[in-house]
LUMTILO-564669 format. One record per atom (N, C-alpha, C): residue number from 1; chain; y, x, z. Coordinates in steps of 0.02 Angstrom, whole numbers, plus 50000, padded with zeros to 5 digits. Each point is the difference from the previous one (the first is absolute). Layout:
<rs>
<r num="NUM" chaine="A" c2="Y" c1="X" c3="Z"/>
...
</rs>
This chain:
<rs>
<r num="1" chaine="A" c2="48747" c1="45882" c3="52479"/>
<r num="1" chaine="A" c2="50012" c1="50061" c3="50037"/>
<r num="1" chaine="A" c2="49983" c1="49991" c3="50074"/>
<r num="2" chaine="A" c2="50016" c1="49941" c3="50026"/>
<r num="2" chaine="A" c2="49986" c1="49985" c3="50070"/>
<r num="2" chaine="A" c2="49925" c1="50001" c3="50012"/>
<r num="3" chaine="A" c2="49961" c1="49975" c3="49954"/>
<r num="3" chaine="A" c2="49927" c1="49999" c3="50007"/>
<r num="3" chaine="A" c2="49973" c1="50070" c3="50005"/>
<r num="4" chaine="A" c2="50025" c1="50045" c3="49959"/>
<r num="4" chaine="A" c2="49978" c1="50070" c3="50002"/>
<r num="4" chaine="A" c2="50017" c1="50031" c3="50067"/>
<r num="5" chaine="A" c2="50060" c1="49987" c3="50025"/>
<r num="5" chaine="A" c2="50021" c1="50027" c3="50064"/>
<r num="5" chaine="A" c2="49956" c1="49973" c3="50057"/>
<r num="6" chaine="A" c2="49986" c1="49936" c3="49998"/>
<r num="6" chaine="A" c2="49957" c1="49970" c3="50051"/>
<r num="6" chaine="A" c2="49929" c1="50028" c3="49997"/>
<r num="7" chaine="A" c2="49976" c1="50011" c3="49940"/>
<r num="7" chaine="A" c2="49933" c1="50029" c3="49992"/>
<r num="7" chaine="A" c2="49999" c1="50072" c3="50027"/>
<r num="8" chaine="A" c2="50053" c1="50038" c3="49988"/>
<r num="8" chaine="A" c2="50005" c1="50068" c3="50025"/>
<r num="8" chaine="A" c2="50002" c1="50001" c3="50076"/>
<r num="9" chaine="A" c2="50038" c1="49955" c3="50030"/>
<r num="9" chaine="A" c2="50004" c1="49996" c3="50073"/>
<r num="9" chaine="A" c2="49932" c1="49980" c3="50029"/>
<r num="10" chaine="A" c2="49966" c1="49953" c3="49967"/>
<r num="10" chaine="A" c2="49934" c1="49979" c3="50023"/>
<r num="10" chaine="A" c2="49950" c1="50058" c3="49996"/>
<r num="11" chaine="A" c2="50004" c1="50040" c3="49946"/>
<r num="11" chaine="A" c2="49955" c1="50057" c3="49992"/>
<r num="11" chaine="A" c2="50014" c1="50053" c3="50054"/>
<r num="12" chaine="A" c2="50063" c1="50013" c3="50014"/>
<r num="12" chaine="A" c2="50017" c1="50048" c3="50052"/>
<r num="12" chaine="A" c2="49976" c1="49976" c3="50069"/>
<r num="13" chaine="A" c2="50009" c1="49936" c3="50012"/>
<r num="13" chaine="A" c2="49976" c1="49972" c3="50064"/>
<r num="13" chaine="A" c2="49924" c1="50005" c3="50005"/>
<r num="14" chaine="A" c2="49966" c1="49989" c3="49945"/>
<r num="14" chaine="A" c2="49927" c1="50005" c3="49999"/>
<r num="14" chaine="A" c2="49978" c1="50072" c3="50014"/>
<r num="15" chaine="A" c2="50035" c1="50049" c3="49971"/>
<r num="15" chaine="A" c2="49984" c1="50070" c3="50012"/>
<r num="15" chaine="A" c2="50010" c1="50017" c3="50074"/>
<r num="16" chaine="A" c2="50054" c1="49977" c3="50030"/>
<r num="16" chaine="A" c2="50012" c1="50013" c3="50071"/>
<r num="16" chaine="A" c2="49945" c1="49968" c3="50042"/>
<r num="17" chaine="A" c2="49983" c1="49939" c3="49982"/>
<r num="17" chaine="A" c2="49947" c1="49965" c3="50037"/>
<r num="17" chaine="A" c2="49934" c1="50037" c3="49996"/>
<r num="18" chaine="A" c2="49982" c1="50023" c3="49941"/>
<r num="18" chaine="A" c2="49937" c1="50037" c3="49992"/>
<r num="18" chaine="A" c2="50001" c1="50065" c3="50040"/>
<r num="19" chaine="A" c2="50056" c1="50036" c3="49996"/>
<r num="19" chaine="A" c2="50006" c1="50063" c3="50038"/>
<r num="19" chaine="A" c2="49993" c1="49988" c3="50075"/>
<r num="20" chaine="A" c2="50033" c1="49948" c3="50024"/>
<r num="20" chaine="A" c2="49997" c1="49985" c3="50072"/>
<r num="20" chaine="A" c2="49930" c1="49979" c3="50020"/>
<r num="21" chaine="A" c2="49966" c1="49961" c3="49958"/>
<r num="21" chaine="A" c2="49932" c1="49978" c3="50015"/>
<r num="21" chaine="A" c2="49953" c1="50059" c3="50002"/>
<r num="22" chaine="A" c2="50007" c1="50045" c3="49952"/>
<r num="22" chaine="A" c2="49957" c1="50060" c3="49999"/>
<r num="22" chaine="A" c2="50014" c1="50043" c3="50061"/>
<r num="23" chaine="A" c2="50064" c1="50008" c3="50019"/>
<r num="23" chaine="A" c2="50017" c1="50041" c3="50058"/>
<r num="23" chaine="A" c2="49968" c1="49971" c3="50064"/>
<r num="24" chaine="A" c2="50003" c1="49934" c3="50007"/>
<r num="24" chaine="A" c2="49969" c1="49968" c3="50058"/>
<r num="24" chaine="A" c2="49925" c1="50011" c3="49999"/>
<r num="25" chaine="A" c2="49969" c1="49993" c3="49942"/>
<r num="25" chaine="A" c2="49927" c1="50010" c3="49994"/>
<r num="25" chaine="A" c2="49980" c1="50072" c3="50017"/>
<r num="26" chaine="A" c2="50040" c1="50048" c3="49978"/>
<r num="26" chaine="A" c2="49985" c1="50071" c3="50015"/>
<r num="26" chaine="A" c2="50007" c1="50012" c3="50074"/>
<r num="27" chaine="A" c2="50054" c1="49974" c3="50029"/>
<r num="27" chaine="A" c2="50010" c1="50008" c3="50072"/>
<r num="27" chaine="A" c2="49942" c1="49970" c3="50040"/>
<r num="28" chaine="A" c2="49978" c1="49941" c3="49980"/>
<r num="28" chaine="A" c2="49945" c1="49968" c3="50035"/>
<r num="28" chaine="A" c2="49936" c1="50041" c3="49992"/>
<r num="29" chaine="A" c2="49988" c1="50028" c3="49941"/>
<r num="29" chaine="A" c2="49940" c1="50041" c3="49989"/>
<r num="29" chaine="A" c2="50002" c1="50062" c3="50045"/>
<r num="30" chaine="A" c2="50058" c1="50031" c3="50007"/>
<r num="30" chaine="A" c2="50006" c1="50059" c3="50043"/>
<r num="30" chaine="A" c2="49987" c1="49980" c3="50073"/>
<r num="31" chaine="A" c2="50031" c1="49945" c3="50022"/>
<r num="31" chaine="A" c2="49988" c1="49977" c3="50069"/>
<r num="31" chaine="A" c2="49927" c1="49985" c3="50011"/>
<r num="32" chaine="A" c2="49968" c1="49969" c3="49951"/>
<r num="32" chaine="A" c2="49929" c1="49984" c3="50005"/>
<r num="32" chaine="A" c2="49957" c1="50062" c3="50004"/>
<r num="33" chaine="A" c2="50017" c1="50052" c3="49961"/>
<r num="33" chaine="A" c2="49963" c1="50062" c3="50002"/>
<r num="33" chaine="A" c2="50006" c1="50034" c3="50068"/>
<r num="34" chaine="A" c2="50060" c1="50000" c3="50027"/>
<r num="34" chaine="A" c2="50010" c1="50030" c3="50067"/>
<r num="34" chaine="A" c2="49960" c1="49961" c3="50052"/>
<r num="35" chaine="A" c2="50002" c1="49933" c3="49995"/>
<r num="35" chaine="A" c2="49962" c1="49959" c3="50047"/>
<r num="35" chaine="A" c2="49925" c1="50013" c3="49994"/>
<r num="36" chaine="A" c2="49977" c1="50010" c3="49939"/>
<r num="36" chaine="A" c2="49928" c1="50014" c3="49989"/>
<r num="36" chaine="A" c2="49980" c1="50066" c3="50031"/>
<r num="37" chaine="A" c2="50043" c1="50051" c3="49995"/>
<r num="37" chaine="A" c2="49985" c1="50065" c3="50031"/>
<r num="37" chaine="A" c2="49994" c1="49992" c3="50075"/>
<r num="38" chaine="A" c2="50047" c1="49964" c3="50031"/>
<r num="38" chaine="A" c2="49996" c1="49992" c3="50072"/>
<r num="38" chaine="A" c2="49942" c1="49954" c3="50020"/>
<r num="39" chaine="A" c2="49983" c1="49951" c3="49960"/>
<r num="39" chaine="A" c2="49942" c1="49958" c3="50015"/>
<r num="39" chaine="A" c2="49936" c1="50041" c3="49997"/>
<r num="40" chaine="A" c2="49996" c1="50046" c3="49953"/>
<r num="40" chaine="A" c2="49942" c1="50044" c3="49995"/>
<r num="40" chaine="A" c2="49996" c1="50045" c3="50062"/>
<r num="41" chaine="A" c2="50058" c1="50024" c3="50023"/>
<r num="41" chaine="A" c2="50000" c1="50042" c3="50060"/>
<r num="41" chaine="A" c2="49977" c1="49959" c3="50061"/>
<r num="42" chaine="A" c2="50022" c1="49938" c3="50005"/>
<r num="42" chaine="A" c2="49979" c1="49957" c3="50056"/>
<r num="42" chaine="A" c2="49925" c1="49988" c3="49997"/>
<r num="43" chaine="A" c2="49974" c1="49987" c3="49940"/>
<r num="43" chaine="A" c2="49929" c1="49988" c3="49991"/>
<r num="43" chaine="A" c2="49959" c1="50063" c3="50019"/>
<r num="44" chaine="A" c2="50025" c1="50057" c3="49981"/>
<r num="44" chaine="A" c2="49966" c1="50063" c3="50018"/>
<r num="44" chaine="A" c2="49999" c1="50010" c3="50076"/>
<r num="45" chaine="A" c2="50057" c1="49989" c3="50032"/>
<r num="45" chaine="A" c2="50003" c1="50007" c3="50072"/>
<r num="45" chaine="A" c2="49956" c1="49948" c3="50036"/>
<r num="46" chaine="A" c2="49994" c1="49940" c3="49971"/>
<r num="46" chaine="A" c2="49957" c1="49950" c3="50030"/>
<r num="46" chaine="A" c2="49926" c1="50023" c3="49997"/>
<r num="47" chaine="A" c2="49982" c1="50033" c3="49946"/>
<r num="47" chaine="A" c2="49932" c1="50026" c3="49993"/>
<r num="47" chaine="A" c2="49987" c1="50055" c3="50052"/>
<r num="48" chaine="A" c2="50049" c1="50043" c3="50007"/>
<r num="48" chaine="A" c2="49993" c1="50055" c3="50049"/>
<r num="48" chaine="A" c2="49994" c1="49970" c3="50070"/>
<r num="49" chaine="A" c2="50041" c1="49951" c3="50014"/>
<r num="49" chaine="A" c2="49999" c1="49967" c3="50065"/>
<r num="49" chaine="A" c2="49932" c1="49966" c3="50011"/>
<r num="50" chaine="A" c2="49972" c1="49968" c3="49949"/>
<r num="50" chaine="A" c2="49935" c1="49968" c3="50007"/>
<r num="50" chaine="A" c2="49945" c1="50051" c3="50015"/>
<r num="51" chaine="A" c2="50002" c1="50057" c3="49965"/>
<r num="51" chaine="A" c2="49950" c1="50053" c3="50012"/>
<r num="51" chaine="A" c2="50007" c1="50026" c3="50071"/>
<r num="52" chaine="A" c2="50062" c1="50013" c3="50022"/>
<r num="52" chaine="A" c2="50010" c1="50025" c3="50068"/>
<r num="52" chaine="A" c2="49979" c1="49950" c3="50053"/>
<r num="53" chaine="A" c2="50013" c1="49935" c3="49987"/>
<r num="53" chaine="A" c2="49980" c1="49948" c3="50048"/>
<r num="53" chaine="A" c2="49924" c1="49995" c3="50004"/>
<r num="54" chaine="A" c2="49966" c1="50005" c3="49942"/>
<r num="54" chaine="A" c2="49926" c1="49999" c3="50001"/>
<r num="54" chaine="A" c2="49972" c1="50060" c3="50038"/>
<r num="55" chaine="A" c2="50032" c1="50057" c3="49991"/>
<r num="55" chaine="A" c2="49977" c1="50060" c3="50036"/>
<r num="55" chaine="A" c2="50009" c1="49993" c3="50075"/>
<r num="56" chaine="A" c2="50058" c1="49976" c3="50019"/>
<r num="56" chaine="A" c2="50017" c1="50000" c3="50071"/>
<r num="56" chaine="A" c2="49968" c1="49942" c3="50038"/>
<r num="57" chaine="A" c2="50007" c1="49939" c3="49972"/>
<r num="57" chaine="A" c2="49978" c1="49941" c3="50038"/>
<r num="57" chaine="A" c2="49928" c1="49979" c3="49985"/>
<r num="58" chaine="A" c2="49975" c1="50015" c3="49941"/>
<r num="58" chaine="A" c2="49931" c1="49982" c3="49984"/>
<r num="58" chaine="A" c2="49954" c1="50061" c3="50005"/>
<r num="59" chaine="A" c2="50028" c1="50056" c3="50017"/>
<r num="59" chaine="A" c2="49964" c1="50064" c3="50009"/>
<r num="59" chaine="A" c2="49957" c1="50019" c3="49941"/>
<r num="60" chaine="A" c2="50027" c1="49988" c3="49939"/>
<r num="60" chaine="A" c2="49967" c1="50025" c3="49940"/>
<r num="60" chaine="A" c2="50022" c1="50071" c3="49986"/>
<r num="61" chaine="A" c2="49959" c1="50037" c3="49965"/>
<r num="61" chaine="A" c2="50020" c1="50067" c3="49979"/>
<r num="61" chaine="A" c2="50052" c1="49992" c3="49945"/>
<r num="62" chaine="A" c2="50041" c1="50051" c3="49987"/>
<r num="62" chaine="A" c2="50051" c1="49994" c3="49948"/>
<r num="62" chaine="A" c2="49971" c1="49982" c3="49931"/>
<r num="63" chaine="A" c2="49942" c1="50027" c3="49983"/>
<r num="63" chaine="A" c2="49969" c1="49986" c3="49935"/>
<r num="63" chaine="A" c2="49980" c1="49926" c3="49996"/>
<r num="64" chaine="A" c2="49969" c1="49975" c3="50052"/>
<r num="64" chaine="A" c2="49978" c1="49930" c3="50000"/>
<r num="64" chaine="A" c2="50061" c1="49954" c3="49998"/>
<r num="65" chaine="A" c2="50053" c1="50015" c3="50038"/>
<r num="65" chaine="A" c2="50061" c1="49959" c3="50000"/>
<r num="65" chaine="A" c2="50030" c1="49998" c3="49930"/>
<r num="66" chaine="A" c2="50003" c1="50058" c3="49967"/>
<r num="66" chaine="A" c2="50027" c1="50002" c3="49932"/>
<r num="66" chaine="A" c2="49956" c1="49959" c3="49952"/>
<r num="67" chaine="A" c2="49934" c1="50005" c3="50009"/>
<r num="67" chaine="A" c2="49953" c1="49963" c3="49957"/>
<r num="67" chaine="A" c2="50009" c1="49925" c3="50009"/>
<r num="68" chaine="A" c2="50012" c1="49977" c3="50061"/>
<r num="68" chaine="A" c2="50010" c1="49929" c3="50013"/>
<r num="68" chaine="A" c2="50064" c1="49976" c3="49965"/>
<r num="69" chaine="A" c2="50054" c1="50037" c3="50008"/>
<r num="69" chaine="A" c2="50063" c1="49981" c3="49967"/>
<r num="69" chaine="A" c2="49992" c1="50002" c3="49924"/>
<r num="70" chaine="A" c2="49965" c1="50050" c3="49976"/>
<r num="70" chaine="A" c2="49988" c1="50005" c3="49928"/>
<r num="70" chaine="A" c2="49959" c1="49940" c3="49975"/>
<r num="71" chaine="A" c2="49949" c1="49981" c3="50038"/>
<r num="71" chaine="A" c2="49959" c1="49942" c3="49981"/>
<r num="71" chaine="A" c2="50039" c1="49936" c3="49997"/>
<r num="72" chaine="A" c2="50043" c1="49989" c3="50051"/>
<r num="72" chaine="A" c2="50043" c1="49940" c3="50001"/>
<r num="72" chaine="A" c2="50047" c1="50001" c3="49939"/>
<r num="73" chaine="A" c2="50029" c1="50057" c3="49986"/>
<r num="73" chaine="A" c2="50045" c1="50006" c3="49942"/>
<r num="73" chaine="A" c2="49962" c1="49986" c3="49935"/>
<r num="74" chaine="A" c2="49939" c1="50024" c3="49995"/>
<r num="74" chaine="A" c2="49960" c1="49990" c3="49940"/>
<r num="74" chaine="A" c2="49985" c1="49926" c3="49990"/>
<r num="75" chaine="A" c2="49981" c1="49965" c3="50053"/>
<r num="75" chaine="A" c2="49986" c1="49928" c3="49996"/>
<r num="75" chaine="A" c2="50063" c1="49962" c3="49978"/>
<r num="76" chaine="A" c2="50056" c1="50016" c3="50030"/>
<r num="76" chaine="A" c2="50063" c1="49967" c3="49981"/>
<r num="76" chaine="A" c2="50017" c1="50014" c3="49927"/>
<r num="77" chaine="A" c2="49991" c1="50063" c3="49979"/>
<r num="77" chaine="A" c2="50015" c1="50018" c3="49930"/>
<r num="77" chaine="A" c2="49953" c1="49962" c3="49952"/>
<r num="78" chaine="A" c2="49937" c1="49994" c3="50017"/>
<r num="78" chaine="A" c2="49953" c1="49963" c3="49957"/>
<r num="78" chaine="A" c2="50019" c1="49927" c3="49996"/>
<r num="79" chaine="A" c2="50016" c1="49969" c3="50056"/>
<r num="79" chaine="A" c2="50018" c1="49929" c3="50000"/>
<r num="79" chaine="A" c2="50061" c1="49988" c3="49956"/>
<r num="80" chaine="A" c2="50053" c1="50040" c3="50010"/>
<r num="80" chaine="A" c2="50060" c1="49990" c3="49960"/>
<r num="80" chaine="A" c2="49991" c1="50020" c3="49927"/>
<r num="81" chaine="A" c2="49957" c1="50050" c3="49988"/>
<r num="81" chaine="A" c2="49985" c1="50019" c3="49931"/>
<r num="81" chaine="A" c2="49964" c1="49944" c3="49963"/>
<r num="82" chaine="A" c2="49953" c1="49967" c3="50034"/>
<r num="82" chaine="A" c2="49965" c1="49943" c3="49969"/>
<r num="82" chaine="A" c2="50048" c1="49941" c3="49988"/>
<r num="83" chaine="A" c2="50045" c1="49989" c3="50048"/>
<r num="83" chaine="A" c2="50050" c1="49947" c3="49990"/>
<r num="83" chaine="A" c2="50045" c1="50016" c3="49941"/>
<r num="84" chaine="A" c2="50019" c1="50063" c3="49992"/>
<r num="84" chaine="A" c2="50044" c1="50019" c3="49945"/>
<r num="84" chaine="A" c2="49964" c1="49996" c3="49933"/>
<r num="85" chaine="A" c2="49936" c1="50016" c3="50000"/>
<r num="85" chaine="A" c2="49962" c1="50000" c3="49937"/>
<r num="85" chaine="A" c2="49980" c1="49930" c3="49978"/>
<r num="86" chaine="A" c2="49997" c1="49953" c3="50047"/>
<r num="86" chaine="A" c2="49979" c1="49932" c3="49983"/>
<r num="86" chaine="A" c2="50053" c1="49964" c3="49960"/>
<r num="87" chaine="A" c2="49975" c1="49952" c3="49960"/>
<r num="87" chaine="A" c2="50046" c1="49960" c3="49959"/>
<r num="87" chaine="A" c2="50024" c1="49941" c3="50042"/>
<r num="88" chaine="A" c2="50064" c1="49996" c3="50008"/>
<r num="88" chaine="A" c2="50030" c1="49945" c3="50038"/>
<r num="88" chaine="A" c2="50031" c1="49952" c3="49949"/>
<r num="89" chaine="A" c2="49976" c1="49939" c3="50001"/>
<r num="89" chaine="A" c2="50025" c1="49950" c3="49952"/>
<r num="89" chaine="A" c2="50068" c1="49975" c3="50022"/>
<r num="90" chaine="A" c2="50046" c1="49998" c3="49952"/>
<r num="90" chaine="A" c2="50067" c1="49974" c3="50013"/>
<r num="90" chaine="A" c2="50010" c1="49939" c3="49957"/>
<r num="91" chaine="A" c2="49997" c1="49940" c3="50029"/>
<r num="91" chaine="A" c2="50005" c1="49939" c3="49959"/>
<r num="91" chaine="A" c2="50066" c1="49993" c3="49964"/>
<r num="92" chaine="A" c2="50054" c1="50024" c3="50030"/>
<r num="92" chaine="A" c2="50065" c1="49995" c3="49967"/>
<r num="92" chaine="A" c2="50002" c1="50045" c3="49938"/>
<r num="93" chaine="A" c2="49972" c1="50061" c3="50006"/>
<r num="93" chaine="A" c2="49998" c1="50045" c3="49943"/>
<r num="93" chaine="A" c2="49955" c1="49971" c3="49945"/>
<r num="94" chaine="A" c2="49944" c1="49970" c3="50019"/>
<r num="94" chaine="A" c2="49956" c1="49969" c3="49950"/>
<r num="94" chaine="A" c2="50035" c1="49944" c3="49963"/>
<r num="95" chaine="A" c2="50036" c1="49959" c3="50036"/>
<r num="95" chaine="A" c2="50036" c1="49944" c3="49969"/>
<r num="95" chaine="A" c2="50055" c1="50027" c3="49954"/>
<r num="96" chaine="A" c2="50034" c1="50053" c3="50022"/>
<r num="96" chaine="A" c2="50052" c1="50030" c3="49958"/>
<r num="96" chaine="A" c2="49970" c1="50028" c3="49936"/>
<r num="97" chaine="A" c2="49940" c1="50030" c3="50005"/>
<r num="97" chaine="A" c2="49966" c1="50025" c3="49939"/>
<r num="97" chaine="A" c2="49984" c1="49943" c3="49952"/>
<r num="98" chaine="A" c2="49976" c1="49945" c3="50028"/>
<r num="98" chaine="A" c2="49983" c1="49942" c3="49958"/>
<r num="98" chaine="A" c2="50062" c1="49972" c3="49966"/>
<r num="99" chaine="A" c2="50054" c1="49993" c3="50037"/>
<r num="99" chaine="A" c2="50063" c1="49975" c3="49971"/>
<r num="99" chaine="A" c2="50024" c1="50046" c3="49945"/>
<r num="100" chaine="A" c2="49997" c1="50066" c3="50014"/>
<r num="100" chaine="A" c2="50021" c1="50048" c3="49949"/>
<r num="100" chaine="A" c2="49958" c1="49995" c3="49937"/>
<r num="101" chaine="A" c2="49934" c1="49996" c3="50009"/>
<r num="101" chaine="A" c2="49955" c1="49996" c3="49942"/>
<r num="101" chaine="A" c2="50012" c1="49936" c3="49961"/>
<r num="102" chaine="A" c2="50008" c1="49944" c3="50035"/>
<r num="102" chaine="A" c2="50013" c1="49937" c3="49966"/>
<r num="102" chaine="A" c2="50067" c1="50002" c3="49962"/>
<r num="103" chaine="A" c2="50051" c1="50029" c3="50032"/>
<r num="103" chaine="A" c2="50066" c1="50004" c3="49968"/>
<r num="103" chaine="A" c2="49997" c1="50043" c3="49937"/>
<r num="104" chaine="A" c2="49965" c1="50057" c3="50005"/>
<r num="104" chaine="A" c2="49994" c1="50043" c3="49941"/>
<r num="104" chaine="A" c2="49962" c1="49966" c3="49945"/>
<r num="105" chaine="A" c2="49947" c1="49964" c3="50017"/>
<r num="105" chaine="A" c2="49961" c1="49965" c3="49949"/>
<r num="105" chaine="A" c2="50041" c1="49945" c3="49967"/>
<r num="106" chaine="A" c2="50038" c1="49963" c3="50039"/>
<r num="106" chaine="A" c2="50043" c1="49948" c3="49971"/>
<r num="106" chaine="A" c2="50055" c1="50030" c3="49957"/>
<r num="107" chaine="A" c2="50027" c1="50057" c3="50021"/>
<r num="107" chaine="A" c2="50051" c1="50034" c3="49959"/>
<r num="107" chaine="A" c2="49970" c1="50022" c3="49934"/>
<r num="108" chaine="A" c2="49939" c1="50028" c3="50003"/>
<r num="108" chaine="A" c2="49967" c1="50020" c3="49937"/>
<r num="108" chaine="A" c2="49988" c1="49940" c3="49955"/>
<r num="109" chaine="A" c2="49978" c1="49945" c3="50029"/>
<r num="109" chaine="A" c2="49987" c1="49941" c3="49959"/>
<r num="109" chaine="A" c2="50064" c1="49973" c3="49969"/>
<r num="110" chaine="A" c2="50054" c1="49999" c3="50039"/>
<r num="110" chaine="A" c2="50063" c1="49974" c3="49972"/>
<r num="110" chaine="A" c2="50027" c1="50047" c3="49946"/>
<r num="111" chaine="A" c2="49991" c1="50065" c3="50009"/>
<r num="111" chaine="A" c2="50021" c1="50046" c3="49948"/>
<r num="111" chaine="A" c2="49958" c1="49991" c3="49937"/>
<r num="112" chaine="A" c2="49935" c1="49989" c3="50009"/>
<r num="112" chaine="A" c2="49957" c1="49989" c3="49943"/>
<r num="112" chaine="A" c2="50019" c1="49936" c3="49964"/>
<r num="113" chaine="A" c2="50014" c1="49946" c3="50037"/>
<r num="113" chaine="A" c2="50021" c1="49937" c3="49970"/>
<r num="113" chaine="A" c2="50066" c1="50008" c3="49964"/>
<r num="114" chaine="A" c2="50047" c1="50036" c3="50031"/>
<r num="114" chaine="A" c2="50065" c1="50011" c3="49968"/>
<r num="114" chaine="A" c2="49991" c1="50041" c3="49936"/>
<r num="115" chaine="A" c2="49957" c1="50050" c3="50002"/>
<r num="115" chaine="A" c2="49988" c1="50041" c3="49941"/>
<r num="115" chaine="A" c2="49968" c1="49960" c3="49944"/>
<r num="116" chaine="A" c2="49958" c1="49953" c3="50017"/>
<r num="116" chaine="A" c2="49969" c1="49958" c3="49949"/>
<r num="116" chaine="A" c2="50049" c1="49948" c3="49973"/>
<r num="117" chaine="A" c2="50043" c1="49974" c3="50043"/>
<r num="117" chaine="A" c2="50046" c1="49947" c3="49978"/>
<r num="117" chaine="A" c2="50061" c1="50027" c3="49963"/>
<r num="118" chaine="A" c2="50019" c1="50061" c3="50011"/>
<r num="118" chaine="A" c2="50060" c1="50028" c3="49969"/>
<r num="118" chaine="A" c2="49997" c1="49997" c3="49924"/>
<r num="119" chaine="A" c2="49946" c1="50023" c3="49967"/>
<r num="119" chaine="A" c2="49998" c1="49995" c3="49927"/>
<r num="119" chaine="A" c2="49999" c1="49928" c3="49976"/>
<r num="120" chaine="A" c2="49967" c1="49957" c3="50037"/>
<r num="120" chaine="A" c2="49997" c1="49929" c3="49980"/>
<r num="120" chaine="A" c2="50069" c1="49968" c3="50003"/>
<r num="121" chaine="A" c2="50037" c1="50014" c3="50053"/>
<r num="121" chaine="A" c2="50067" c1="49971" c3="50006"/>
<r num="121" chaine="A" c2="50047" c1="50028" c3="49947"/>
<r num="122" chaine="A" c2="49993" c1="50064" c3="49984"/>
<r num="122" chaine="A" c2="50040" c1="50029" c3="49946"/>
<r num="122" chaine="A" c2="49985" c1="49965" c3="49933"/>
<r num="123" chaine="A" c2="49936" c1="49989" c3="49988"/>
<r num="123" chaine="A" c2="49981" c1="49968" c3="49937"/>
<r num="123" chaine="A" c2="50027" c1="49928" c3="49998"/>
<r num="124" chaine="A" c2="49995" c1="49965" c3="50056"/>
<r num="124" chaine="A" c2="50025" c1="49930" c3="50002"/>
<r num="124" chaine="A" c2="50075" c1="49999" c3="49989"/>
<r num="125" chaine="A" c2="50036" c1="50047" c3="50031"/>
<r num="125" chaine="A" c2="50072" c1="50003" c3="49993"/>
<r num="125" chaine="A" c2="50020" c1="50017" c3="49928"/>
<r num="126" chaine="A" c2="49962" c1="50044" c3="49968"/>
<r num="126" chaine="A" c2="50017" c1="50020" c3="49931"/>
<r num="126" chaine="A" c2="49986" c1="49944" c3="49951"/>
<r num="127" chaine="A" c2="49948" c1="49961" c3="50011"/>
<r num="127" chaine="A" c2="49983" c1="49948" c3="49953"/>
<r num="127" chaine="A" c2="50040" c1="49937" c3="50010"/>
<r num="128" chaine="A" c2="50035" c1="49994" c3="50055"/>
<r num="128" chaine="A" c2="50040" c1="49941" c3="50013"/>
<r num="128" chaine="A" c2="49958" c1="49942" c3="50026"/>
<r num="129" chaine="A" c2="49940" c1="50015" c3="50023"/>
<r num="129" chaine="A" c2="49955" c1="49949" c3="50026"/>
<r num="129" chaine="A" c2="50029" c1="49966" c3="50061"/>
<r num="130" chaine="A" c2="50039" c1="50036" c3="50039"/>
<r num="130" chaine="A" c2="50031" c1="49971" c3="50060"/>
<r num="130" chaine="A" c2="50047" c1="49944" c3="49980"/>
<r num="131" chaine="A" c2="50041" c1="50013" c3="49948"/>
<r num="131" chaine="A" c2="50047" c1="49949" c3="49978"/>
<r num="131" chaine="A" c2="49963" c1="49937" c3="49976"/>
<r num="132" chaine="A" c2="49945" c1="50011" c3="49966"/>
<r num="132" chaine="A" c2="49960" c1="49943" c3="49976"/>
<r num="132" chaine="A" c2="49972" c1="49961" c3="50059"/>
<r num="133" chaine="A" c2="49974" c1="50036" c3="50050"/>
<r num="133" chaine="A" c2="49972" c1="49967" c3="50059"/>
<r num="133" chaine="A" c2="50054" c1="49962" c3="50039"/>
<r num="134" chaine="A" c2="50059" c1="50030" c3="50007"/>
<r num="134" chaine="A" c2="50055" c1="49967" c3="50036"/>
<r num="134" chaine="A" c2="50021" c1="49937" c3="49963"/>
<r num="135" chaine="A" c2="50005" c1="50003" c3="49933"/>
<r num="135" chaine="A" c2="50018" c1="49940" c3="49961"/>
<r num="135" chaine="A" c2="49947" c1="49946" c3="50008"/>
<r num="136" chaine="A" c2="49937" c1="50021" c3="50001"/>
<r num="136" chaine="A" c2="49946" c1="49951" c3="50007"/>
<r num="136" chaine="A" c2="50003" c1="49966" c3="50068"/>
<r num="137" chaine="A" c2="50012" c1="50040" c3="50052"/>
<r num="137" chaine="A" c2="50005" c1="49972" c3="50068"/>
<r num="137" chaine="A" c2="50059" c1="49954" c3="50005"/>
<r num="138" chaine="A" c2="50058" c1="50020" c3="49972"/>
<r num="138" chaine="A" c2="50060" c1="49958" c3="50002"/>
<r num="138" chaine="A" c2="49988" c1="49935" c3="49962"/>
<r num="139" chaine="A" c2="49967" c1="50004" c3="49943"/>
<r num="139" chaine="A" c2="49985" c1="49940" c3="49961"/>
<r num="139" chaine="A" c2="49954" c1="49953" c3="50038"/>
<r num="140" chaine="A" c2="49952" c1="50027" c3="50034"/>
<r num="140" chaine="A" c2="49954" c1="49959" c3="50040"/>
<r num="140" chaine="A" c2="50037" c1="49967" c3="50057"/>
<r num="141" chaine="A" c2="50045" c1="50039" c3="50032"/>
<r num="141" chaine="A" c2="50038" c1="49971" c3="50056"/>
<r num="141" chaine="A" c2="50047" c1="49944" c3="49975"/>
<r num="142" chaine="A" c2="50031" c1="50009" c3="49941"/>
<r num="142" chaine="A" c2="50045" c1="49948" c3="49974"/>
<r num="142" chaine="A" c2="49960" c1="49936" c3="49984"/>
<r num="143" chaine="A" c2="49942" c1="50010" c3="49971"/>
<r num="143" chaine="A" c2="49959" c1="49941" c3="49982"/>
<r num="143" chaine="A" c2="49976" c1="49963" c3="50063"/>
<r num="144" chaine="A" c2="49984" c1="50038" c3="50054"/>
<r num="144" chaine="A" c2="49976" c1="49968" c3="50060"/>
<r num="144" chaine="A" c2="50056" c1="49963" c3="50037"/>
<r num="145" chaine="A" c2="50062" c1="50021" c3="49992"/>
<r num="145" chaine="A" c2="50057" c1="49967" c3="50033"/>
<r num="145" chaine="A" c2="50019" c1="49937" c3="49962"/>
<r num="146" chaine="A" c2="49989" c1="50000" c3="49936"/>
<r num="146" chaine="A" c2="50023" c1="49943" c3="49959"/>
<r num="146" chaine="A" c2="49956" c1="49940" c3="50007"/>
</rs>
């Protein structure tokens, strides 16, 4: 009865832990979304400021100033897009894949060996061959001691 009670308490504690973890994750996601909105506003204002600075201090027309900012944004977007599209090798992940594949292969092999040996061991146990082998080994050991 005590085991059941302890298991119930552990399950309730796990439920509380999961609820609290999810609540923290949701809160963090909301905070991150709000931060992203304000970061986007800052980025927009920085672009406006760059266009105004090009107009005022470099004496470009508004169209040319906007085109310059647009061109810089396009180059940055292309660079980061190519970085995101490229395959980045992760040696730790590759090693983990190899370990996983080797473990699964060894598990398959051991299951295959166990499946092959199970009928043979049943047959040996039913025929009493084990008893005969044990008697033979015991007899050999007795003769070697004498």
